[in-house]
KEVORO-663872 format. One record per residue: residue number from 1; x, y, z of N, C-alpha, C in turn. Coordinates in pm, 1 decimal, m for minus. Atoms other than C-alpha are relative to their C-alpha. Layout:
BEGIN
pt n=NUM nc1=X nc2=Y nc3=Z cac1=X cac2=Y cac3=Z cc1=X cc2=Y cc3=Z;
...
This chain:
BEGIN
pt n=1 nc1=12.2 nc2=137.0 nc3=46.5 cac1=7895.9 cac2=11401.8 cac3=12460.3 cc1=104.4 cc2=m84.7 cc3=74.0;
pt n=2 nc1=m91.4 nc2=85.6 nc3=m74.8 cac1=8047.3 cac2=11122.7 cac3=12669.1 cc1=52.3 cc2=m114.2 cc3=m86.4;
pt n=3 nc1=m56.3 nc2=112.7 nc3=73.3 cac1=8278.4 cac2=10856.5 cac3=12534.1 cc1=m3.9 cc2=m126.6 cc3=84.4;
pt n=4 nc1=0.5 nc2=114.4 nc3=m91.2 cac1=8222.1 cac2=10625.9 cac3=12832.9 cc1=m76.2 cc2=m117.5 cc3=m59.1;
pt n=5 nc1=58.5 nc2=125.9 nc3=48.3 cac1=8155.5 cac2=10271.4 cac3=12713.8 cc1=m43.1 cc2=2.8 cc3=m145.9;
pt n=6 nc1=26.9 nc2=m0.5 nc3=143.7 cac1=8125.5 cac2=10374.9 cac3=12349.2 cc1=124.0 cc2=m54.7 cc3=m69.2;
pt n=7 nc1=m113.7 nc2=62.9 nc3=67.5 cac1=8343.2 cac2=10149.9 cac3=12136.4 cc1=m37.4 cc2=m32.1 cc3=m143.6;
pt n=8 nc1=22.4 nc2=16.9 nc3=143.4 cac1=8364.5 cac2=10151.3 cac3=11759.8 cc1=85.0 cc2=m114.7 cc3=m51.8;
pt n=9 nc1=m71.7 nc2=105.3 nc3=69.8 cac1=8458.8 cac2=9844.4 cac3=11558.9 cc1=m10.6 cc2=24.3 cc3=m149.3;
pt n=10 nc1=m2.9 nc2=m26.3 nc3=143.4 cac1=8559.1 cac2=9868.1 cac3=11194.3 cc1=68.0 cc2=m116.9 cc3=m71.2;
pt n=11 nc1=m60.1 nc2=99.1 nc3=88.1 cac1=8622.7 cac2=9603.8 cac3=10930.2 cc1=112.4 cc2=69.0 cc3=m77.7;
pt n=12 nc1=m113.0 nc2=m58.7 nc3=71.6 cac1=8931.4 cac2=9653.6 cac3=10713.1 cc1=m17.4 cc2=m7.9 cc3=m151.5;
pt n=13 nc1=9.0 nc2=16.2 nc3=144.7 cac1=8889.2 cac2=9509.5 cac3=10361.7 cc1=m126.6 cc2=60.4 cc3=m58.3;
pt n=14 nc1=108.7 nc2=m71.4 nc3=67.9 cac1=8670.5 cac2=9728.1 cac3=10135.9 cc1=m73.5 cc2=97.8 cc3=91.7;
pt n=15 nc1=53.3 nc2=m100.4 nc3=m91.7 cac1=8597.6 cac2=9947.5 cac3=10440.6 cc1=109.5 cc2=103.2 cc3=30.0;
pt n=16 nc1=m115.6 nc2=m87.9 nc3=m18.8 cac1=8944.5 cac2=10089.7 cac3=10512.6 cc1=95.5 cc2=m13.8 cc3=m118.5;
pt n=17 nc1=m87.1 nc2=24.5 nc3=114.4 cac1=9164.3 cac2=9927.0 cac3=10248.5 cc1=m87.2 cc2=m25.3 cc3=m121.4;
pt n=18 nc1=81.7 nc2=10.2 nc3=120.4 cac1=9018.0 cac2=9968.5 cac3=9900.7 cc1=6.5 cc2=m137.9 cc3=m63.2;
pt n=19 nc1=6.9 nc2=130.3 nc3=64.8 cac1=8912.6 cac2=9667.3 cac3=9701.0 cc1=m61.8 cc2=11.4 cc3=m137.3;
pt n=20 nc1=60.5 nc2=5.9 nc3=132.7 cac1=8741.2 cac2=9563.4 cac3=9384.3 cc1=m146.0 cc2=38.1 cc3=2.5;
pt n=21 nc1=142.5 nc2=m28.5 nc3=15.3 cac1=8379.0 cac2=9570.7 cac3=9280.5 cc1=m77.5 cc2=m55.1 cc3=119.6;
pt n=22 nc1=82.1 nc2=50.2 nc3=m109.9 cac1=8095.8 cac2=9516.1 cac3=9532.3 cc1=m14.4 cc2=m151.8 cc3=m8.3;
pt n=23 nc1=11.2 nc2=144.7 nc3=m5.0 cac1=8094.5 cac2=9154.6 cac3=9641.4 cc1=115.8 cc2=m72.3 cc3=m64.3;
pt n=24 nc1=m114.6 nc2=60.4 nc3=67.5 cac1=8420.1 cac2=9097.3 cac3=9454.0 cc1=112.8 cc2=m26.3 cc3=96.7;
pt n=25 nc1=m117.8 nc2=28.5 nc3=m80.6 cac1=8768.0 cac2=9027.7 cac3=9576.9 cc1=94.8 cc2=118.7 cc3=m0.8;
pt n=26 nc1=m100.0 nc2=m105.0 nc3=m10.0 cac1=9044.5 cac2=9261.7 cac3=9688.6 cc1=123.0 cc2=m43.0 cc3=m80.3;
pt n=27 nc1=m103.7 nc2=62.7 nc3=80.7 cac1=9256.4 cac2=9144.0 cac3=9395.4 cc1=134.5 cc2=70.6 cc3=10.3;
pt n=28 nc1=m126.9 nc2=m71.3 nc3=m6.2 cac1=9521.4 cac2=9415.6 cac3=9409.0 cc1=68.9 cc2=m25.4 cc3=134.2;
pt n=29 nc1=m56.4 nc2=21.2 nc3=m132.4 cac1=9569.3 cac2=9358.0 cac3=9782.1 cc1=46.4 cc2=m144.6 cc3=18.6;
pt n=30 nc1=m29.4 nc2=141.0 nc3=m21.9 cac1=9573.3 cac2=8977.3 cac3=9765.2 cc1=102.5 cc2=m57.9 cc3=m96.7;
pt n=31 nc1=m91.6 nc2=57.2 nc3=98.0 cac1=9782.0 cac2=8921.3 cac3=9452.9 cc1=110.3 cc2=100.3 cc3=m32.3;
pt n=32 nc1=m108.5 nc2=m89.2 nc3=38.2 cac1=10108.2 cac2=9059.2 cac3=9329.1 cc1=103.9 cc2=13.2 cc3=109.2;
pt n=33 nc1=m111.0 nc2=m14.6 nc3=m93.2 cac1=10418.2 cac2=9174.4 cac3=9507.8 cc1=m32.6 cc2=97.8 cc3=112.5;
pt n=34 nc1=19.7 nc2=m85.2 nc3=m117.0 cac1=10459.8 cac2=9371.1 cac3=9829.3 cc1=m23.6 cc2=145.3 cc3=m40.3;
pt n=35 nc1=16.6 nc2=m140.0 nc3=42.2 cac1=10495.1 cac2=9705.6 cac3=9650.0 cc1=m140.8 cc2=24.4 cc3=m51.9;
pt n=36 nc1=135.4 nc2=m15.8 nc3=53.0 cac1=10167.3 cac2=9652.8 cac3=9467.1 cc1=m103.8 cc2=m3.8 cc3=112.9;
pt n=37 nc1=91.5 nc2=10.0 nc3=m113.8 cac1=9991.9 cac2=9546.7 cac3=9788.4 cc1=0.5 cc2=130.2 cc3=80.5;
pt n=38 nc1=m9.6 nc2=m123.4 nc3=m78.2 cac1=10120.8 cac2=9852.3 cac3=9975.1 cc1=m57.8 cc2=119.6 cc3=m74.5;
pt n=39 nc1=55.3 nc2=m109.2 nc3=81.5 cac1=10005.7 cac2=10074.0 cac3=9686.3 cc1=m152.5 cc2=m3.3 cc3=m7.1;
pt n=40 nc1=146.9 nc2=5.0 nc3=m1.4 cac1=9644.5 cac2=9959.6 cac3=9732.6 cc1=m49.9 cc2=122.5 cc3=75.1;
pt n=41 nc1=45.2 nc2=m122.5 nc3=m67.2 cac1=9460.1 cac2=10282.5 cac3=9813.6 cc1=m98.9 cc2=m28.8 cc3=112.8;
pt n=42 nc1=104.3 nc2=5.3 nc3=m102.1 cac1=9248.5 cac2=10343.6 cac3=10117.7 cc1=m134.1 cc2=28.4 cc3=m66.4;
pt n=43 nc1=134.7 nc2=m36.1 nc3=44.3 cac1=8873.6 cac2=10358.9 cac3=10067.7 cc1=m10.9 cc2=151.9 cc3=13.1;
pt n=44 nc1=10.0 nc2=m146.1 nc3=m7.5 cac1=8793.8 cac2=10725.0 cac3=9988.1 cc1=m59.3 cc2=48.1 cc3=133.0;
pt n=45 nc1=38.8 nc2=m68.6 nc3=m124.3 cac1=8765.8 cac2=10934.0 cac3=10308.5 cc1=10.0 cc2=m87.4 cc3=124.9;
pt n=46 nc1=m3.9 nc2=88.7 nc3=m116.9 cac1=8822.3 cac2=10632.7 cac3=10538.8 cc1=91.0 cc2=54.1 cc3=109.8;
pt n=47 nc1=m97.1 nc2=m40.4 nc3=m101.8 cac1=9132.7 cac2=10760.9 cac3=10715.8 cc1=m39.6 cc2=131.9 cc3=65.7;
pt n=48 nc1=39.8 nc2=m129.2 nc3=m57.1 cac1=9015.1 cac2=11120.5 cac3=10759.7 cc1=m125.3 cc2=m12.8 cc3=86.4;
pt n=49 nc1=122.9 nc2=17.8 nc3=m77.5 cac1=8671.6 cac2=11009.7 cac3=10879.5 cc1=28.2 cc2=m70.1 cc3=131.7;
pt n=50 nc1=m33.6 nc2=70.2 nc3=m124.1 cac1=8814.2 cac2=10764.0 cac3=11131.1 cc1=76.3 cc2=90.8 cc3=95.8;
pt n=51 nc1=m71.1 nc2=m96.0 nc3=m85.3 cac1=9043.0 cac2=11040.0 cac3=11259.5 cc1=m98.6 cc2=92.4 cc3=71.6;
pt n=52 nc1=101.9 nc2=m84.7 nc3=m63.4 cac1=8732.8 cac2=11251.8 cac3=11327.9 cc1=m86.5 cc2=m79.6 cc3=97.8;
pt n=53 nc1=86.6 nc2=81.1 nc3=m85.8 cac1=8533.3 cac2=10964.3 cac3=11480.1 cc1=71.6 cc2=m52.7 cc3=123.8;
pt n=54 nc1=m72.9 nc2=63.5 nc3=m110.2 cac1=8804.7 cac2=10814.7 cac3=11703.0 cc1=m12.9 cc2=75.1 cc3=133.3;
pt n=55 nc1=10.8 nc2=m69.4 nc3=m129.0 cac1=8790.8 cac2=11092.3 cac3=11967.5 cc1=m139.6 cc2=m8.5 cc3=63.5;
pt n=56 nc1=136.0 nc2=9.4 nc3=m52.6 cac1=8415.0 cac2=11035.5 cac3=12005.3 cc1=m24.3 cc2=m130.4 cc3=75.7;
pt n=57 nc1=14.5 nc2=131.8 nc3=m60.5 cac1=8472.7 cac2=10682.2 cac3=12134.7 cc1=107.8 cc2=m23.6 cc3=105.7;
pt n=58 nc1=m96.1 nc2=41.0 nc3=m101.8 cac1=8640.6 cac2=10538.9 cac3=12441.9 cc1=112.3 cc2=m81.5 cc3=m65.3;
pt n=59 nc1=m96.2 nc2=81.6 nc3=73.5 cac1=8810.5 cac2=10287.3 cac3=12209.6 cc1=m51.0 cc2=m23.6 cc3=m141.2;
pt n=60 nc1=31.8 nc2=41.3 nc3=136.6 cac1=8821.6 cac2=10201.0 cac3=11840.0 cc1=86.2 cc2=m122.3 cc3=m30.0;
pt n=61 nc1=m68.0 nc2=125.1 nc3=33.5 cac1=8912.7 cac2=9851.4 cac3=11718.4 cc1=m22.0 cc2=m34.7 cc3=m145.8;
pt n=62 nc1=12.2 nc2=54.9 nc3=134.3 cac1=8979.9 cac2=9705.5 cac3=11375.3 cc1=m18.0 cc2=m150.3 cc3=16.6;
pt n=63 nc1=30.8 nc2=142.7 nc3=m12.1 cac1=8828.0 cac2=9358.3 cac3=11339.8 cc1=m17.7 cc2=m54.5 cc3=m141.0;
pt n=64 nc1=m2.8 nc2=47.8 nc3=137.0 cac1=8898.5 cac2=9161.0 cac3=11023.7 cc1=5.1 cc2=m152.1 cc3=m7.0;
pt n=65 nc1=m5.0 nc2=143.3 nc3=28.5 cac1=8845.0 cac2=8811.8 cac3=10885.1 cc1=103.3 cc2=m22.6 cc3=m108.5;
pt n=66 nc1=m100.5 nc2=33.8 nc3=100.9 cac1=9154.6 cac2=8681.1 cac3=10707.9 cc1=98.1 cc2=m101.1 cc3=56.2;
pt n=67 nc1=m102.1 nc2=96.4 nc3=m38.5 cac1=9426.3 cac2=8418.2 cac3=10713.1 cc1=131.4 cc2=68.1 cc3=33.6;
pt n=68 nc1=m128.2 nc2=m52.7 nc3=m47.3 cac1=9784.7 cac2=8456.8 cac3=10828.6 cc1=70.6 cc2=90.2 cc3=m100.6;
pt n=69 nc1=m70.2 nc2=m80.0 nc3=100.2 cac1=9928.0 cac2=8588.8 cac3=10499.2 cc1=m64.0 cc2=137.5 cc3=m13.9;
pt n=70 nc1=69.3 nc2=m128.6 nc3=13.8 cac1=9663.0 cac2=8858.7 cac3=10465.8 cc1=9.5 cc2=79.8 cc3=130.1;
pt n=71 nc1=m23.1 nc2=m72.5 nc3=m125.5 cac1=9703.0 cac2=8942.8 cac3=10834.0 cc1=133.4 cc2=74.6 cc3=m6.1;
pt n=72 nc1=m131.6 nc2=m65.8 nc3=14.1 cac1=10071.7 cac2=9014.4 cac3=10764.3 cc1=m8.9 cc2=118.2 cc3=m96.2;
pt n=73 nc1=16.4 nc2=m108.4 nc3=97.4 cac1=9979.1 cac2=9219.4 cac3=10456.1 cc1=m76.2 cc2=116.8 cc3=61.2;
pt n=74 nc1=80.7 nc2=m105.0 nc3=m62.4 cac1=9719.6 cac2=9411.2 cac3=10656.0 cc1=84.9 cc2=82.6 cc3=95.6;
pt n=75 nc1=m87.9 nc2=m71.7 nc3=m94.0 cac1=9968.3 cac2=9498.8 cac3=10929.1 cc1=101.5 cc2=86.8 cc3=m76.3;
pt n=76 nc1=m96.2 nc2=m76.3 nc3=81.2 cac1=10223.2 cac2=9605.4 cac3=10664.1 cc1=m67.9 cc2=122.9 cc3=m60.7;
pt n=77 nc1=71.4 nc2=m110.3 nc3=63.6 cac1=9963.0 cac2=9820.5 cac3=10485.8 cc1=m29.9 cc2=109.6 cc3=102.5;
pt n=78 nc1=32.3 nc2=m98.5 nc3=m103.5 cac1=9850.3 cac2=9988.8 cac3=10808.8 cc1=125.2 cc2=76.7 cc3=42.0;
pt n=79 nc1=m125.8 nc2=m66.8 nc3=m36.1 cac1=10212.2 cac2=10062.1 cac3=10904.0 cc1=47.8 cc2=92.1 cc3=m111.9;
pt n=80 nc1=m46.9 nc2=m76.6 nc3=115.4 cac1=10305.7 cac2=10180.5 cac3=10553.5 cc1=m79.1 cc2=130.4 cc3=m17.7;
pt n=81 nc1=86.8 nc2=m117.1 nc3=16.6 cac1=10010.4 cac2=10422.5 cac3=10546.7 cc1=m10.7 cc2=82.2 cc3=128.7;
pt n=82 nc1=m6.3 nc2=m74.4 nc3=m126.2 cac1=10088.7 cac2=10546.1 cac3=10901.5 cc1=m139.1 cc2=13.6 cc3=62.1;
pt n=83 nc1=140.5 nc2=0.1 nc3=m40.1 cac1=9733.4 cac2=10450.9 cac3=10994.8 cc1=m20.5 cc2=43.2 cc3=145.3;
pt n=84 nc1=19.1 nc2=m31.9 nc3=m142.1 cac1=9770.4 cac2=10469.8 cac3=11374.8 cc1=20.6 cc2=149.2 cc3=26.5;
pt n=85 nc1=m27.2 nc2=m142.4 nc3=m23.1 cac1=9925.5 cac2=10817.5 cac3=11371.9 cc1=m103.5 cc2=88.4 cc3=m67.8;
pt n=86 nc1=94.7 nc2=m82.8 nc3=76.0 cac1=9682.6 cac2=10949.4 cac3=11110.1 cc1=m142.0 cc2=m5.5 cc3=55.3;
pt n=87 nc1=138.1 nc2=14.1 nc3=m49.6 cac1=9367.1 cac2=10819.2 cac3=11281.8 cc1=m12.2 cc2=13.7 cc3=150.4;
pt n=88 nc1=7.4 nc2=2.2 nc3=m145.9 cac1=9456.1 cac2=10812.0 cac3=11650.3 cc1=m45.5 cc2=m134.5 cc3=54.8;
pt n=89 nc1=38.8 nc2=134.6 nc3=m42.8 cac1=9358.7 cac2=10442.6 cac3=11661.9 cc1=128.8 cc2=m77.6 cc3=29.0;
pt n=90 nc1=m125.4 nc2=68.7 nc3=m34.0 cac1=9631.5 cac2=10250.9 cac3=11848.1 cc1=27.1 cc2=m119.5 cc3=m91.4;
pt n=91 nc1=m39.0 nc2=108.1 nc3=89.4 cac1=9823.8 cac2=10005.8 cac3=11633.0 cc1=m30.4 cc2=m138.7 cc3=53.8;
pt n=92 nc1=30.0 nc2=131.0 nc3=m57.4 cac1=9753.7 cac2=9722.3 cac3=11876.1 cc1=m149.9 cc2=m25.3 cc3=15.2;
pt n=93 nc1=145.3 nc2=18.6 nc3=m3.3 cac1=9375.7 cac2=9770.2 cac3=11849.8 cc1=m43.7 cc2=m69.1 cc3=m128.9;
pt n=94 nc1=18.9 nc2=76.6 nc3=122.0 cac1=9359.8 cac2=9501.7 cac3=11583.1 cc1=m28.9 cc2=m144.2 cc3=37.9;
pt n=95 nc1=37.8 nc2=138.9 nc3=m26.3 cac1=9181.1 cac2=9166.5 cac3=11597.3 cc1=m29.4 cc2=m69.7 cc3=m132.1;
pt n=96 nc1=25.0 nc2=80.9 nc3=119.0 cac1=9169.7 cac2=8890.8 cac3=11336.9 cc1=m75.3 cc2=m127.0 cc3=37.6;
pt n=97 nc1=66.4 nc2=128.7 nc3=m15.7 cac1=8949.7 cac2=8585.7 cac3=11296.1 cc1=m2.6 cc2=m69.1 cc3=m135.9;
pt n=98 nc1=m2.7 nc2=77.5 nc3=123.9 cac1=8920.9 cac2=8310.4 cac3=11036.3 cc1=m137.5 cc2=m16.2 cc3=m63.3;
pt n=99 nc1=136.1 nc2=9.0 nc3=53.6 cac1=8540.1 cac2=8316.8 cac3=10992.8 cc1=m74.1 cc2=128.3 cc3=34.1;
pt n=100 nc1=70.9 nc2=m127.0 nc3=m22.0 cac1=8318.6 cac2=8622.0 cac3=10953.2 cc1=m86.0 cc2=1.1 cc3=125.6;
pt n=101 nc1=83.7 nc2=m4.2 nc3=m120.8 cac1=8070.0 cac2=8521.5 cac3=11226.8 cc1=80.5 cc2=13.1 cc3=129.3;
pt n=102 nc1=m83.5 nc2=m12.2 nc3=m119.5 cac1=8362.6 cac2=8509.6 cac3=11471.6 cc1=29.4 cc2=145.0 cc3=37.1;
pt n=103 nc1=m14.3 nc2=m141.0 nc3=m36.6 cac1=8375.3 cac2=8887.9 cac3=11456.9 cc1=m89.3 cc2=32.3 cc3=119.3;
pt n=104 nc1=91.1 nc2=m21.5 nc3=m112.9 cac1=8082.7 cac2=8870.5 cac3=11701.3 cc1=67.9 cc2=m34.2 cc3=132.5;
pt n=105 nc1=m72.8 nc2=38.8 nc3=m121.7 cac1=8308.8 cac2=8695.0 cac3=11955.5 cc1=92.4 cc2=114.3 cc3=42.0;
pt n=106 nc1=m89.3 nc2=m112.6 nc3=m31.1 cac1=8564.8 cac2=8976.1 cac3=11931.9 cc1=m80.2 cc2=120.6 cc3=48.5;
pt n=107 nc1=80.5 nc2=m116.0 nc3=m38.1 cac1=8294.9 cac2=9243.6 cac3=11950.0 cc1=m56.2 cc2=m14.0 cc3=141.3;
pt n=108 nc1=52.2 nc2=23.4 nc3=m135.4 cac1=8143.6 cac2=9085.6 cac3=12261.5 cc1=110.7 cc2=20.5 cc3=104.1;
pt n=109 nc1=m112.4 nc2=m12.7 nc3=m94.5 cac1=8484.0 cac2=9063.6 cac3=12433.6 cc1=47.0 cc2=143.8 cc3=14.1;
pt n=110 nc1=m49.3 nc2=m138.4 nc3=0.2 cac1=8575.6 cac2=9421.0 cac3=12337.9 cc1=m106.7 cc2=101.1 cc3=41.3;
pt n=111 nc1=108.1 nc2=m92.0 nc3=m36.4 cac1=8236.4 cac2=9570.6 cac3=12426.9 cc1=m35.0 cc2=97.3 cc3=m110.6;
pt n=112 nc1=27.8 nc2=m87.4 nc3=115.0 cac1=8183.1 cac2=9710.8 cac3=12076.6 cc1=m147.2 cc2=41.6 cc3=0.0;
pt n=113 nc1=137.6 nc2=m52.8 nc3=3.7 cac1=7874.0 cac2=9933.9 cac3=12057.3 cc1=m42.4 cc2=41.3 cc3=m140.9;
pt n=114 nc1=25.4 nc2=m44.1 nc3=137.1 cac1=7903.2 cac2=10045.2 cac3=11692.4 cc1=94.9 cc2=m77.9 cc3=m91.0;
pt n=115 nc1=m87.1 nc2=76.9 nc3=88.3 cac1=8034.7 cac2=9839.9 cac3=11398.7 cc1=m28.3 cc2=33.2 cc3=m146.0;
pt n=116 nc1=7.8 nc2=m30.0 nc3=142.8 cac1=8106.8 cac2=9922.3 cac3=11033.5 cc1=60.7 cc2=m117.1 cc3=m76.8;
pt n=117 nc1=m46.7 nc2=114.3 nc3=78.2 cac1=8135.3 cac2=9629.2 cac3=10789.9 cc1=m77.1 cc2=m2.1 cc3=m130.8;
pt n=118 nc1=65.3 nc2=3.4 nc3=131.0 cac1=8056.1 cac2=9570.4 cac3=10423.1 cc1=m73.8 cc2=m130.5 cc3=m27.0;
pt n=119 nc1=62.3 nc2=130.3 nc3=22.1 cac1=7920.3 cac2=9216.5 cac3=10468.6 cc1=m123.9 cc2=m17.5 cc3=87.5;
pt n=120 nc1=125.7 nc2=18.2 nc3=m72.2 cac1=7559.3 cac2=9149.3 cac3=10565.7 cc1=6.5 cc2=m117.9 cc3=96.7;
pt n=121 nc1=m6.4 nc2=115.4 nc3=m90.1 cac1=7641.8 cac2=8807.0 cac3=10715.0 cc1=74.1 cc2=33.1 cc3=129.7;
pt n=122 nc1=m66.1 nc2=m44.8 nc3=m122.9 cac1=7875.5 cac2=8977.9 cac3=10962.4 cc1=m102.2 cc2=70.0 cc3=89.1;
pt n=123 nc1=100.2 nc2=m72.4 nc3=m78.2 cac1=7595.6 cac2=9210.4 cac3=11070.7 cc1=m104.4 cc2=m93.8 cc3=57.3;
pt n=124 nc1=93.8 nc2=100.1 nc3=m50.9 cac1=7363.4 cac2=8911.9 cac3=11105.2 cc1=55.7 cc2=m62.0 cc3=128.7;
pt n=125 nc1=m63.6 nc2=58.6 nc3=m118.3 cac1=7610.6 cac2=8756.6 cac3=11350.9 cc1=9.8 cc2=100.4 cc3=115.2;
pt n=126 nc1=m15.6 nc2=m104.5 nc3=m102.0 cac1=7642.2 cac2=9090.4 cac3=11536.3 cc1=m132.3 cc2=47.0 cc3=60.0;
pt n=127 nc1=130.3 nc2=m54.1 nc3=m40.9 cac1=7268.3 cac2=9148.0 cac3=11581.9 cc1=m24.7 cc2=m3.2 cc3=150.1;
pt n=128 nc1=25.1 nc2=9.5 nc3=m143.8 cac1=7258.8 cac2=9030.0 cac3=11944.7 cc1=114.6 cc2=55.4 cc3=83.4;
pt n=129 nc1=m120.7 nc2=m44.5 nc3=m71.2 cac1=7600.9 cac2=9174.1 cac3=12033.0 cc1=21.3 cc2=150.9 cc3=m9.7;
pt n=130 nc1=m32.3 nc2=m140.7 nc3=26.9 cac1=7635.4 cac2=9521.3 cac3=11876.3 cc1=m129.3 cc2=75.5 cc3=m31.5;
pt n=131 nc1=127.0 nc2=m70.7 nc3=23.7 cac1=7345.2 cac2=9768.2 cac3=11900.7 cc1=m4.4 cc2=86.7 cc3=m125.5;
pt n=132 nc1=m2.7 nc2=m90.6 nc3=115.3 cac1=7455.3 cac2=10002.6 cac3=11619.1 cc1=86.2 cc2=m61.5 cc3=m109.9;
pt n=133 nc1=m68.4 nc2=70.6 nc3=108.8 cac1=7543.3 cac2=9827.7 cac3=11291.1 cc1=m16.4 cc2=78.1 cc3=m130.2;
pt n=134 nc1=m2.0 nc2=m79.2 nc3=122.9 cac1=7642.3 cac2=10004.2 cac3=10967.8 cc1=54.1 cc2=m86.0 cc3=m113.8;
pt n=135 nc1=m37.5 nc2=78.6 nc3=117.8 cac1=7646.8 cac2=9812.4 cac3=10638.4 cc1=63.3 cc2=95.3 cc3=m100.0;
pt n=136 nc1=m77.0 nc2=m97.2 nc3=76.4 cac1=7916.8 cac2=9991.4 cac3=10444.6 cc1=6.0 cc2=m34.1 cc3=m148.6;
pt n=137 nc1=m29.1 nc2=13.8 nc3=142.3 cac1=7955.8 cac2=10049.1 cac3=10073.5 cc1=m120.1 cc2=m38.2 cc3=m83.8;
pt n=138 nc1=107.8 nc2=38.3 nc3=90.6 cac1=7750.3 cac2=9964.7 cac3=9767.2 cc1=m41.5 cc2=m144.5 cc3=27.4;
pt n=139 nc1=54.1 nc2=134.0 nc3=m23.5 cac1=7526.4 cac2=9660.2 cac3=9806.6 cc1=m81.7 cc2=m42.2 cc3=m121.0;
pt n=140 nc1=73.3 nc2=51.2 nc3=116.1 cac1=7370.4 cac2=9439.1 cac3=9542.6 cc1=m150.9 cc2=0.0 cc3=20.5;
pt n=141 nc1=144.1 nc2=0.7 nc3=m30.3 cac1=7032.7 cac2=9422.0 cac3=9717.2 cc1=m25.8 cc2=94.1 cc3=116.2;
pt n=142 nc1=30.8 nc2=m87.7 nc3=m113.2 cac1=6855.0 cac2=9656.2 cac3=9956.8 cc1=16.2 cc2=m75.7 cc3=132.7;
pt n=143 nc1=m21.2 nc2=68.3 nc3=m127.4 cac1=6959.8 cac2=9573.4 cac3=10313.8 cc1=m127.3 cc2=m4.8 cc3=84.8;
pt n=144 nc1=114.3 nc2=6.4 nc3=m91.0 cac1=6710.9 cac2=9466.9 cac3=10582.6 cc1=m1.5 cc2=120.1 cc3=94.1;
pt n=145 nc1=15.1 nc2=m119.5 nc3=m83.2 cac1=6581.7 cac2=9727.6 cac3=10824.8 cc1=73.3 cc2=m7.4 cc3=134.2;
pt n=146 nc1=m70.8 nc2=11.6 nc3=m127.2 cac1=6785.2 cac2=9594.7 cac3=11121.4 cc1=147.5 cc2=41.4 cc3=m10.6;
pt n=147 nc1=m135.3 nc2=m51.6 nc3=18.1 cac1=7108.8 cac2=9733.4 cac3=10975.2 cc1=m11.2 cc2=130.2 cc3=m79.0;
pt n=148 nc1=5.3 nc2=m128.4 nc3=70.8 cac1=7176.1 cac2=10089.0 cac3=10857.1 cc1=100.3 cc2=m2.4 cc3=m115.0;
pt n=149 nc1=m87.4 nc2=m2.3 nc3=117.0 cac1=7313.1 cac2=10112.5 cac3=10504.3 cc1=70.2 cc2=134.9 cc3=m8.4;
pt n=150 nc1=m81.3 nc2=m120.9 nc3=12.3 cac1=7597.0 cac2=10362.8 cac3=10477.9 cc1=93.6 cc2=m20.6 cc3=m119.5;
pt n=151 nc1=m76.2 nc2=28.2 nc3=121.2 cac1=7727.0 cac2=10361.8 cac3=10119.8 cc1=137.9 cc2=67.0 cc3=m7.7;
pt n=152 nc1=m127.6 nc2=m72.2 nc3=2.8 cac1=8013.5 cac2=10604.9 cac3=10186.4 cc1=43.1 cc2=31.2 cc3=142.9;
pt n=153 nc1=m43.5 nc2=m40.8 nc3=m133.5 cac1=8224.3 cac2=10722.0 cac3=10477.3 cc1=m73.5 cc2=124.6 cc3=48.0;
pt n=154 nc1=79.0 nc2=m117.2 nc3=m41.9 cac1=8031.9 cac2=11051.1 cac3=10477.4 cc1=m132.4 cc2=m46.0 cc3=61.2;
pt n=155 nc1=126.6 nc2=53.1 nc3=m52.4 cac1=7708.6 cac2=10855.3 cac3=10527.1 cc1=22.5 cc2=m72.9 cc3=132.3;
pt n=156 nc1=m29.9 nc2=72.0 nc3=m124.4 cac1=7870.2 cac2=10634.5 cac3=10793.4 cc1=25.3 cc2=97.8 cc3=113.7;
pt n=157 nc1=m28.3 nc2=m98.2 nc3=m104.9 cac1=8001.7 cac2=10934.6 cac3=10984.5 cc1=m128.7 cc2=67.3 cc3=47.4;
pt n=158 nc1=126.3 nc2=m65.3 nc3=m37.4 cac1=7661.3 cac2=11105.6 cac3=10976.0 cc1=m86.1 cc2=m93.4 cc3=84.8;
pt n=159 nc1=81.9 nc2=96.1 nc3=m73.4 cac1=7482.7 cac2=10789.4 cac3=11094.2 cc1=56.3 cc2=m25.5 cc3=140.1;
pt n=160 nc1=m61.9 nc2=23.5 nc3=m129.8 cac1=7731.3 cac2=10726.2 cac3=11373.0 cc1=m18.8 cc2=120.7 cc3=91.7;
pt n=161 nc1=20.0 nc2=m121.6 nc3=m81.2 cac1=7712.7 cac2=11086.9 cac3=11492.2 cc1=m144.7 cc2=12.8 cc3=47.0;
pt n=162 nc1=141.9 nc2=m2.7 nc3=m41.2 cac1=7330.4 cac2=11067.0 cac3=11492.7 cc1=m24.0 cc2=m94.7 cc3=118.1;
pt n=163 nc1=20.5 nc2=98.0 nc3=m107.8 cac1=7347.5 cac2=10758.3 cac3=11713.8 cc1=57.6 cc2=46.8 cc3=133.6;
pt n=164 nc1=m63.4 nc2=m50.6 nc3=m122.1 cac1=7565.8 cac2=10945.3 cac3=11961.6 cc1=m77.1 cc2=116.3 cc3=61.1;
pt n=165 nc1=80.7 nc2=m111.0 nc3=m51.6 cac1=7308.4 cac2=11222.6 cac3=12000.8 cc1=67.7 cc2=128.5 cc3=m23.3;
């Protein structure tokens, strides 16, 4: 299996860093003090799965929509949880934007071929940019057929591996 030109993009909130209910807010991560924010757990199996997937790709990038304060919190959380060392994803492989559709701009610039995100509107924006799109986590309505629903990291890993042949 070749890693040439295969690049994985992954959202952060409710995909790597755990959050609230489907469609809800990451209340523990966004409110409270630094200790509480850092104690926000990872999504079950996210770190171990990304550690297994990272070697299958030429590059892996984290692409997240958030403002400056949450960007700082995100960087702190990733450092606190030793994310780069545990997954093999370089700490500088991190991109932020202020609007969800702008993730498509980052994906185009980075050459992302596979993307995992929990928001359907992100995948809508990625349709012409990223060939393999995985709608992560529980969803309130059945997703359209142009995106693959992966409710867990086990499902996401299986789907991504299938796409790699």
